[in-house]
C-alpha positions, 0 to 999 in steps of 0.5 A: 671577527669579520666573518662571524659578523658577515655570517650573522648578517646573513642569517638575519636576512633570511630569517627577515626574508622568510621562504618564497611564497607558495601557490595555494592548491585550488582543490575544486578545479578538477571535477574527479578531486576528493576534496570538493565542496558540496551545494546542500539543498536549503543552503547558500553556499558561497564562492570566488572566481578568477580568470586566469588563476582561480577560473573554474570551480566544481562542487558537488549536489545532491538532490536528496529526494525526487522532484524538480531541482533549482539551482540559482548562481548569483553573482550580485551587482556589478559583478565583471565576470565572464564564463558560463555556469552548469550542471553536469553528471558526476564525472563532469563530461555530460552536460545536464544543463547550462548557461553562458555568464556576461556582466549583463545578468547578475542570477542564473537559473538552472533547473532539472528533474531529480531522483533521490540518489541521483548526484551531479557537479555544479560548474561555474566558470570564469574566461573574463574577470573575477569576483564573488558568487553565491549558490542556492539549491532547492528540490521541491517534489512533484506533483502527485498526477491525476491517473484519469488526467485525459481519460474519457469515458463513454456514457454510464462510465467512470474513470478509476485509477486509469481505467472506465469502470461503470458507475454505481447505481445511487440506489443500490449500496453493497452492502445494504444498508442497516440500522435505519439508514437508506442508501444515497448515492451508493452510500448509508447515511443517516435519515435526515443526515443525522439526529435532529436538534432540541425540539425537532424531529426527523420526517423521513417522506421529505428526509429533513428535520422539522418541528416536533408537534409533541414538543411540550405537550404532557400526557398521562402516564397510561398514554403517548404522545402522536403527531400533538395528541396524546393517545393510549399507550397499546398493550405491553408485548410479550417478551420474547428472545432476541435474536428469536430463536432457531428450532429446535431451540426454543424461548425460556420467557424467564431467562429471554435465552434459546434453550436447547430441547432435551434429548432422551431417546437414544441416540442413533446407532453408530453408522461408521463402525465396522468394515464398509462394503463398496464396488470399484468402478474403474481400475487405472493401471500405474506399471506395478500398481493399480489406482482404483475408483471405488463408489460409494466410499467417501466422506458421507461414508466415513471413509478417510485417507490412510484406510485399507483394504481388500479386493474381494478375490485378490490377494493384497492390500489397498491403502486409501489416498483421495476421499471425496464425498462419495467415492474415494480412489486407494492404491494397491499393489498389483497390476490391473491384469490381476483384478481382472474383473474382481469389483468387491471390495472392503474397506477397514474402517 
Protein backbone atom coordinates (compact mmCIF):
# COMPACT_ATOMS: atom_id res chain seq x y z
CA UNK A 1 0.00 0.00 0.00
CA UNK A 2 2.89 2.38 0.80
CA UNK A 3 4.31 1.79 -2.72
CA UNK A 4 1.02 2.67 -4.39
CA UNK A 5 0.72 5.84 -2.31
CA UNK A 6 4.17 7.03 -3.37
CA UNK A 7 3.38 6.38 -7.05
CA UNK A 8 0.08 8.27 -6.78
CA UNK A 9 1.78 11.20 -5.09
CA UNK A 10 4.44 11.41 -7.82
CA UNK A 11 1.78 11.19 -10.56
CA UNK A 12 -0.26 14.00 -8.98
CA UNK A 13 2.83 16.17 -8.68
CA UNK A 14 3.53 15.65 -12.36
CA UNK A 15 -0.02 16.70 -13.29
CA UNK A 16 0.06 19.78 -11.06
CA UNK A 17 3.55 20.81 -12.09
CA UNK A 18 2.88 20.33 -15.83
CA UNK A 19 5.60 20.50 -18.49
CA UNK A 20 8.45 22.99 -18.25
CA UNK A 21 7.81 26.36 -20.03
CA UNK A 22 8.78 26.47 -23.73
CA UNK A 23 10.42 29.63 -25.08
CA UNK A 24 8.13 31.18 -27.77
CA UNK A 25 9.48 31.18 -31.32
CA UNK A 26 10.34 34.69 -32.58
CA UNK A 27 9.11 34.48 -36.21
CA UNK A 28 10.04 38.05 -37.22
CA UNK A 29 13.66 38.19 -36.05
CA UNK A 30 15.03 36.80 -39.34
CA UNK A 31 14.55 38.80 -42.60
CA UNK A 32 14.53 35.51 -44.54
CA UNK A 33 11.59 34.11 -42.54
CA UNK A 34 8.51 33.12 -44.52
CA UNK A 35 6.24 34.16 -41.62
CA UNK A 36 7.02 37.90 -41.58
CA UNK A 37 4.08 40.23 -41.08
CA UNK A 38 3.21 43.00 -43.52
CA UNK A 39 2.66 46.75 -43.31
CA UNK A 40 -0.11 47.52 -45.85
CA UNK A 41 -0.54 51.17 -46.96
CA UNK A 42 -3.02 53.10 -44.83
CA UNK A 43 -3.28 50.48 -42.05
CA UNK A 44 -1.67 50.90 -38.62
CA UNK A 45 0.32 47.89 -37.42
CA UNK A 46 1.28 47.47 -33.74
CA UNK A 47 4.06 45.38 -32.16
CA UNK A 48 6.47 45.30 -29.19
CA UNK A 49 10.25 45.16 -28.64
CA UNK A 50 12.44 44.10 -25.73
CA UNK A 51 16.21 44.23 -25.82
CA UNK A 52 17.77 40.81 -25.29
CA UNK A 53 14.67 38.64 -25.89
CA UNK A 54 12.70 40.24 -28.76
CA UNK A 55 15.25 42.82 -29.82
CA UNK A 56 14.56 43.03 -33.59
CA UNK A 57 11.47 42.87 -35.79
CA UNK A 58 11.35 42.54 -39.60
CA UNK A 59 8.18 43.29 -41.56
CA UNK A 60 7.31 43.25 -45.28
CA UNK A 61 6.57 46.55 -47.00
CA UNK A 62 4.86 46.60 -50.43
CA UNK A 63 3.94 50.13 -51.67
CA UNK A 64 1.57 48.90 -54.42
CA UNK A 65 1.97 51.99 -56.62
CA UNK A 66 4.52 54.49 -57.91
CA UNK A 67 5.24 57.54 -55.79
CA UNK A 68 6.81 58.78 -52.55
CA UNK A 69 6.50 56.39 -49.59
CA UNK A 70 6.28 57.73 -46.03
CA UNK A 71 6.53 55.28 -43.11
CA UNK A 72 6.13 56.53 -39.53
CA UNK A 73 7.26 54.44 -36.53
CA UNK A 74 5.62 55.77 -33.34
CA UNK A 75 6.98 54.51 -29.99
CA UNK A 76 4.54 56.62 -27.95
CA UNK A 77 5.19 58.95 -25.05
CA UNK A 78 7.64 58.05 -22.27
CA UNK A 79 9.19 55.13 -24.17
CA UNK A 80 12.63 53.93 -23.10
CA UNK A 81 13.77 52.18 -26.30
CA UNK A 82 17.22 52.79 -27.74
CA UNK A 83 17.94 51.25 -31.15
CA UNK A 84 17.23 51.90 -34.81
CA UNK A 85 14.56 51.80 -37.53
CA UNK A 86 15.21 51.41 -41.24
CA UNK A 87 13.97 50.37 -44.68
CA UNK A 88 15.99 47.66 -46.42
CA UNK A 89 15.88 45.82 -49.73
CA UNK A 90 13.73 42.70 -49.86
CA UNK A 91 16.71 40.57 -48.78
CA UNK A 92 17.35 42.71 -45.71
CA UNK A 93 20.96 43.40 -46.68
CA UNK A 94 21.13 46.93 -48.11
CA UNK A 95 19.68 49.94 -46.29
CA UNK A 96 17.50 52.37 -48.25
CA UNK A 97 16.91 54.79 -45.36
CA UNK A 98 17.40 54.41 -41.60
CA UNK A 99 17.43 56.40 -38.34
CA UNK A 100 18.66 55.91 -34.80
CA UNK A 101 16.06 55.60 -32.02
CA UNK A 102 16.38 57.13 -28.55
CA UNK A 103 14.00 58.01 -25.68
CA UNK A 104 14.33 61.68 -26.70
CA UNK A 105 11.91 61.30 -29.63
CA UNK A 106 8.67 59.34 -30.10
CA UNK A 107 8.08 59.38 -33.87
CA UNK A 108 10.49 58.50 -36.67
CA UNK A 109 9.62 59.35 -40.28
CA UNK A 110 11.18 57.43 -43.17
CA UNK A 111 10.61 58.60 -46.77
CA UNK A 112 11.84 57.18 -50.10
CA UNK A 113 10.83 56.82 -53.76
CA UNK A 114 8.99 53.63 -54.71
CA UNK A 115 7.63 51.78 -57.74
CA UNK A 116 4.43 49.74 -57.91
CA UNK A 117 6.17 46.34 -57.86
CA UNK A 118 8.88 47.21 -55.32
CA UNK A 119 9.32 45.06 -52.19
CA UNK A 120 11.11 46.22 -49.02
CA UNK A 121 11.66 45.18 -45.42
CA UNK A 122 11.13 47.33 -42.32
CA UNK A 123 13.62 46.75 -39.49
CA UNK A 124 12.82 47.90 -35.93
CA UNK A 125 15.60 47.16 -33.41
CA UNK A 126 16.03 47.68 -29.66
CA UNK A 127 19.57 47.61 -28.22
CA UNK A 128 18.31 48.84 -24.86
CA UNK A 129 14.94 49.01 -23.13
CA UNK A 130 11.54 47.72 -24.14
CA UNK A 131 8.19 49.07 -25.32
CA UNK A 132 5.46 48.99 -27.91
CA UNK A 133 5.38 50.77 -31.23
CA UNK A 134 2.99 51.50 -34.07
CA UNK A 135 3.81 51.59 -37.81
CA UNK A 136 1.85 53.35 -40.57
CA UNK A 137 2.68 53.45 -44.32
CA UNK A 138 1.36 55.95 -46.85
CA UNK A 139 2.25 56.31 -50.56
CA UNK A 140 1.60 59.55 -52.45
CA UNK A 141 1.49 59.45 -56.25
CA UNK A 142 4.05 61.79 -57.86
CA UNK A 143 2.86 65.09 -59.30
CA UNK A 144 2.87 65.16 -63.11
CA UNK A 145 6.05 66.64 -64.51
CA UNK A 146 5.64 69.65 -66.80
CA UNK A 147 7.77 68.81 -69.87
CA UNK A 148 8.10 72.54 -70.57
CA UNK A 149 9.41 73.44 -67.09
CA UNK A 150 12.69 75.27 -67.53
CA UNK A 151 12.48 75.32 -71.35
CA UNK A 152 13.19 78.74 -72.85
CA UNK A 153 12.11 79.39 -76.44
CA UNK A 154 13.02 82.15 -78.88
CA UNK A 155 10.70 85.01 -79.83
CA UNK A 156 7.80 83.76 -81.93
CA UNK A 157 8.03 80.28 -80.43
CA UNK A 158 6.32 78.44 -77.60
CA UNK A 159 6.98 75.19 -75.74
CA UNK A 160 4.78 72.17 -76.41
CA UNK A 161 5.58 68.73 -74.98
CA UNK A 162 9.09 69.91 -74.18
CA UNK A 163 9.82 71.19 -77.71
CA UNK A 164 10.00 74.77 -78.99
CA UNK A 165 7.57 75.23 -81.89
CA UNK A 166 6.37 78.26 -83.86
CA UNK A 167 3.44 80.10 -82.27
CA UNK A 168 0.25 79.82 -84.34
CA UNK A 169 -0.96 82.95 -86.12
CA UNK A 170 -3.89 84.15 -83.98
CA UNK A 171 -5.70 85.36 -87.09
CA UNK A 172 -5.38 82.12 -89.06
CA UNK A 173 -7.40 78.99 -88.31
CA UNK A 174 -6.79 75.61 -89.91
CA UNK A 175 -9.19 74.41 -91.19
CA UNK A 176 -10.93 77.67 -92.08
CA UNK A 177 -13.89 78.72 -89.95
CA UNK A 178 -17.39 77.98 -91.24
CA UNK A 179 -20.96 78.62 -90.12
CA UNK A 180 -20.38 82.34 -89.55
CA UNK A 181 -17.65 81.76 -86.97
CA UNK A 182 -14.55 83.95 -86.81
CA UNK A 183 -10.93 83.08 -86.09
CA UNK A 184 -9.65 84.35 -82.74
CA UNK A 185 -6.42 83.21 -81.17
CA UNK A 186 -6.20 80.39 -83.67
CA UNK A 187 -9.67 79.07 -82.78
CA UNK A 188 -13.05 79.40 -84.49
CA UNK A 189 -15.54 81.18 -82.23
CA UNK A 190 -19.11 82.31 -82.75
CA UNK A 191 -19.69 86.07 -83.19
CA UNK A 192 -20.39 87.82 -79.87
CA UNK A 193 -19.40 84.62 -78.09
CA UNK A 194 -22.67 82.91 -79.02
CA UNK A 195 -26.42 83.74 -79.18
CA UNK A 196 -27.46 87.03 -77.54
CA UNK A 197 -30.14 87.19 -74.88
CA UNK A 198 -33.74 88.33 -75.31
CA UNK A 199 -34.07 91.86 -76.67
CA UNK A 200 -30.50 91.96 -77.97
CA UNK A 201 -28.72 91.32 -81.27
CA UNK A 202 -25.10 90.71 -82.19
CA UNK A 203 -23.18 93.71 -83.51
CA UNK A 204 -20.64 91.96 -85.76
CA UNK A 205 -18.46 95.07 -86.06
CA UNK A 206 -18.10 95.43 -82.29
CA UNK A 207 -18.38 91.69 -81.69
CA UNK A 208 -20.76 92.29 -78.80
CA UNK A 209 -24.45 92.00 -78.02
CA UNK A 210 -26.36 95.30 -78.22
CA UNK A 211 -29.98 96.32 -77.69
CA UNK A 212 -32.22 95.15 -80.57
CA UNK A 213 -33.64 98.29 -82.24
CA UNK A 214 -36.49 96.19 -83.64
CA UNK A 215 -37.58 94.91 -80.22
CA UNK A 216 -41.30 95.75 -79.83
CA UNK A 217 -41.63 97.11 -83.42
CA UNK A 218 -44.56 95.64 -85.38
CA UNK A 219 -44.62 95.82 -89.19
CA UNK A 220 -47.21 94.96 -91.86
CA UNK A 221 -47.20 91.46 -93.39
CA UNK A 222 -45.33 92.67 -96.46
CA UNK A 223 -42.71 94.49 -94.42
CA UNK A 224 -39.96 93.70 -91.98
CA UNK A 225 -38.06 95.67 -89.34
CA UNK A 226 -34.56 96.81 -90.28
CA UNK A 227 -32.62 98.89 -87.74
CA UNK A 228 -35.86 99.85 -85.98
CA UNK A 229 -37.66 100.86 -89.20
CA UNK A 230 -40.29 98.92 -91.16
CA UNK A 231 -39.25 98.30 -94.74
CA UNK A 232 -40.80 96.35 -97.62
CA UNK A 233 -39.75 92.75 -97.85
CA UNK A 234 -37.64 91.91 -100.94
CA UNK A 235 -39.28 89.97 -103.75
CA UNK A 236 -38.99 86.21 -103.23
CA UNK A 237 -36.12 84.65 -105.08
CA UNK A 238 -36.57 81.75 -107.43
CA UNK A 239 -36.19 78.42 -105.69
CA UNK A 240 -33.05 76.60 -106.65
CA UNK A 241 -31.18 73.43 -105.79
CA UNK A 242 -28.89 73.46 -102.77
CA UNK A 243 -26.11 72.73 -103.08
CA UNK A 244 -25.91 73.99 -106.65
CA UNK A 245 -25.83 71.38 -109.41
CA UNK A 246 -22.57 70.62 -111.16
CA UNK A 247 -22.61 70.59 -114.96
CA UNK A 248 -23.83 68.79 -116.96
CA UNK A 249 -26.51 68.16 -114.25
CA UNK A 250 -29.41 70.64 -114.16
CA UNK A 251 -31.71 71.79 -111.35
CA UNK A 252 -35.29 70.48 -111.39
CA UNK A 253 -37.39 73.46 -110.22
CA UNK A 254 -40.20 71.16 -109.09
CA UNK A 255 -38.26 68.66 -107.03
CA UNK A 256 -35.29 71.02 -106.34
CA UNK A 257 -32.99 68.11 -107.11
CA UNK A 258 -30.23 67.82 -109.68
CA UNK A 259 -31.21 65.79 -112.76
CA UNK A 260 -28.67 63.87 -114.84
CA UNK A 261 -28.62 64.68 -118.57
CA UNK A 262 -30.40 62.23 -120.85
CA UNK A 263 -27.95 60.67 -123.33
CA UNK A 264 -29.60 59.84 -126.64
CA UNK A 265 -26.55 59.30 -128.86
CA UNK A 266 -24.97 55.90 -129.17
CA UNK A 267 -22.13 55.38 -126.72
CA UNK A 268 -18.58 55.59 -128.16
CA UNK A 269 -17.00 52.35 -129.28
CA UNK A 270 -15.01 50.35 -126.76
CA UNK A 271 -11.43 51.54 -127.34
CA UNK A 272 -10.12 48.79 -125.06
CA UNK A 273 -11.34 45.96 -127.26
CA UNK A 274 -8.90 43.96 -129.41
CA UNK A 275 -5.09 43.64 -129.55
CA UNK A 276 -2.85 46.63 -128.85
CA UNK A 277 0.23 47.39 -130.96
CA UNK A 278 3.07 49.15 -129.17
CA UNK A 279 6.86 49.59 -129.14
CA UNK A 280 9.61 48.34 -126.82
CA UNK A 281 11.70 51.20 -125.40
CA UNK A 282 14.30 49.13 -123.53
CA UNK A 283 15.36 45.52 -122.89
CA UNK A 284 16.85 44.45 -119.56
CA UNK A 285 18.71 41.10 -119.57
CA UNK A 286 17.82 38.73 -116.69
CA UNK A 287 19.87 35.58 -117.37
CA UNK A 288 17.81 33.33 -119.64
CA UNK A 289 14.96 35.85 -119.47
CA UNK A 290 14.49 39.47 -120.47
CA UNK A 291 12.45 42.31 -119.00
CA UNK A 292 11.01 44.57 -121.69
CA UNK A 293 9.61 48.08 -121.17
CA UNK A 294 6.73 48.80 -123.56
CA UNK A 295 5.71 52.40 -124.31
CA UNK A 296 2.09 53.58 -124.82
CA UNK A 297 0.84 50.41 -123.18
CA UNK A 298 -0.34 51.45 -119.70
CA UNK A 299 -3.56 51.88 -117.81
CA UNK A 300 -4.60 54.60 -120.25
CA UNK A 301 -4.50 51.91 -122.95
CA UNK A 302 -6.43 49.43 -120.75
CA UNK A 303 -3.37 47.22 -120.20
CA UNK A 304 -3.49 45.07 -117.05
CA UNK A 305 -0.98 42.87 -115.25
CA UNK A 306 -1.24 39.26 -116.39
CA UNK A 307 -1.98 40.06 -120.04
CA UNK A 308 0.18 38.29 -122.61
CA UNK A 309 1.64 39.25 -125.97
CA UNK A 310 4.29 38.61 -128.59
CA UNK A 311 7.33 40.41 -129.95
CA UNK A 312 7.25 40.73 -133.72
CA UNK A 313 9.84 38.34 -135.21
CA UNK A 314 10.61 36.60 -131.89
CA UNK A 315 9.30 33.20 -130.80
CA UNK A 316 7.74 33.04 -127.36
CA UNK A 317 5.09 34.84 -125.31
CA UNK A 318 5.67 37.61 -122.76
CA UNK A 319 3.55 38.31 -119.66
CA UNK A 320 2.83 41.81 -118.34
CA UNK A 321 4.12 42.16 -114.75
CA UNK A 322 3.82 45.87 -113.86
CA UNK A 323 1.53 48.51 -115.37
CA UNK A 324 1.91 52.30 -115.15
CA UNK A 325 -0.14 55.11 -116.68
CA UNK A 326 1.48 55.06 -120.15
CA UNK A 327 3.82 52.07 -120.10
CA UNK A 328 4.27 48.62 -118.67
CA UNK A 329 6.93 46.02 -117.91
CA UNK A 330 6.75 42.44 -119.17
CA UNK A 331 8.91 39.31 -118.89
CA UNK A 332 9.72 36.90 -121.72
CA UNK A 333 11.71 33.65 -121.46
CA UNK A 334 14.31 34.56 -124.10
CA UNK A 335 17.68 36.27 -123.89
CA UNK A 336 18.08 39.90 -124.91
CA UNK A 337 20.34 38.77 -127.79
CA UNK A 338 17.41 36.86 -129.28
CA UNK A 339 15.22 39.97 -129.17
CA UNK A 340 17.91 41.99 -130.90
CA UNK A 341 16.59 45.02 -132.73
CA UNK A 342 12.97 43.82 -132.81
CA UNK A 343 10.83 46.47 -131.13
CA UNK A 344 7.25 45.95 -132.28
CA UNK A 345 4.87 44.10 -129.93
CA UNK A 346 1.20 43.11 -129.83
CA UNK A 347 -0.58 42.81 -126.46
CA UNK A 348 -3.67 40.61 -126.19
CA UNK A 349 -6.36 42.64 -124.45
